[in-house]
Residue, then its C-alpha position, 0 to 999 in steps of 0.5 A: q306950434v313950431q318945434l325944432v328938435e335937435s339930435g346927434g350931439g355927444l362926446v367925441q375924441a379930437g379928430g372924430s366926427l358927428r352929424l347933427s340933425c334938426a327936424v322942424s315940426g308944426s310949421t305952417f310957414a315956408i322955410k327960407n333959411m336954416a342955420w346952425y349956431r354954437q355957444a361955448p361957455g363964457k362966449q357969445r353965440e356964433l354962426v357956424a353954418g347957414i344954408r339958404i334957398g337954392d342950397i347956398t351955403n356959408y360957413a364960419e372960417s373956423v369950420l370951413g373945410r371940416f363942417t358941411i351943412s345940408r337940408d332936406n326940404a321934404k323932411n323940413t330937416v337941416y343937418l350939420r356934418m362935422n369932421n375932424l373935430k377939435p376941442e375948440d368945437t366944444a359948445v352947445y349947438y343950436c339950429n335956427v330956421q327963418g321964414w319969409f317974414g320977420h316974425e318967423d324966426y325959431w330956435g331949437q333947444g340946443t344939443q351939447v357937443t364935447v370934443s376931448s383932446 
């Protein structure tokens, strides 16, 4: 059974940094895409950053220049380095991984990030 375990969330002051990690275990499929999403209270879940095969990355405009996504394929782990955090970054952050087939789409349980002003 595929499991995604996230870690690294917490409470930080504005301007601070955090690094989120998401480790994939139990996978019997080749991971193609890895991504981080977030959902703030009362808002829809939104894509924060994604990384595809070949380390091709994309970011939400609101985090461009502040967040960096990376992956370690040997460890089946995706990271999100978040710098210069702002109160509007407060949300539950979820990792998502996809394989090469449509049914291979998995989510983590979420990790809370709270940025105080």
